N, C-alpha and C positions, 0 to 999 in steps of 0.2 A: 313451390318457389317459382317466381315469374321468370320469363325468358331473360329479362334484364338482370335480375339477381343472379341467375345462372351464368350469364355472360360475364358480369363483373366479378363474381367469385372465381371463375376459372382464369380470367385475365390476371387477377391479383395473385392467384396460386402460381401461375406460370412465371409472372414477373418476379416473384420471390425466389424461384429456382434460378432464374437468369442472374439476378443480383447476388445470390450466394456464390455463384461461380464467376462473377464478372471481374474483369480486369479494369484498369483505369479508363481505357478508351470506351468500353461499354458503359461504365458508370457515367462518364462525361456525356455520352450520347443520350442516355436516359434523362439526365438532368437538363440537357439542352432541349430535348423533346418536350419536357414539362414546362420549362421557362418560356419557350417561344410562343406559347398560347396565352400568356398573361397579357393583361391590358397594357397597351403602349400607344404608339401613334395610331395603331388600329386597335379597336376594342376587341376583347376576347370573343365576343359573339361573331364578329366578322372573320376572325382568324379560324374559328371552328367551321364556318361555312367554306373558307378556303381549303381547310384540311379535308372537309367532306368532298368537295369537288375533286381535289387531287386523288383522294382515296378511290372515288368512283372511277376516275380515268385509269388509275393503276390497277383497278379490279381487286381491291383488298377488302373482303367482306368484314374481317375483324376491325379494320380501320374505319370503314363506313359505319359500323355499329357504334364504335367508340365515339366518333365525331357526332353522330346523331344524338347520342346520350348527352354528350357535353354541350351540344348546341341547345338542347332542351333546357339544361341546367343554366345556361348563359342567357336564357330569355329569348332565344330565337323563335319566331313564330312559324307555324306550319306553312303558311304561304311563302315565307322567306326560304324555308328548306326546299319546298317544291321548286321554286325558281332556281335555286342553286343546283338541284338535281337536273334540271333542264339544261343548265350550262354544262354540267358534266357529261350529259348525253350528247350534246352537240360537239363538244371537244373530243370525247372518246369514241363516238360513233356507235353503231349498232352492237358492237361486241360487248358494250357495258350493259345491255338490256337485262341479262340475267341478274346482275348485281343491282340494277335499278329496281327490279321486282322485289328483291329481298330488302332493299332500302325502304321501299314504299310500305312493306309489311311492318318494318320498324316504325315508320312515320305513323301508321295507324295505331300501333301499340302505344307510342309515346304521346301523340297529340290527339288521338281519337280519330275515328272514321268520318268520312264525308264531312 
C-alpha cells in the first residue's frame, strides 16, 4: 500500500469515528470544511493552494498532506505547489522548515522528482 493510500485510509477511518460520535456543531464544521473548497469565485485549485499555505504556516502535517493530495487532484501543477510552499515559508518563517521538508517529500511522490 502506498503512503497516499495509507494516509487516505487512516484519515477516512478516523473521520468515521469522529462522525459516529459527532454532535451537530461537529457535523456542521465537517460539512463547512468540505463545502468551502468547492469551485466558487475562486476555483477549487486556488482554494487548495490557500489551504496548503495555511496548513504549512499552522504546521499541521496531516493538513499539508491532505491539501497536497487535493491540489494534485484539482490539477495544480508542481511549479504552482512549490511557489505556494515558498509563500508559506516566508509567512511562517524558519519554524516551518521541518514541515516544508515533509511537504516536499509528498510533492516528489505525487508529482515526481526533479
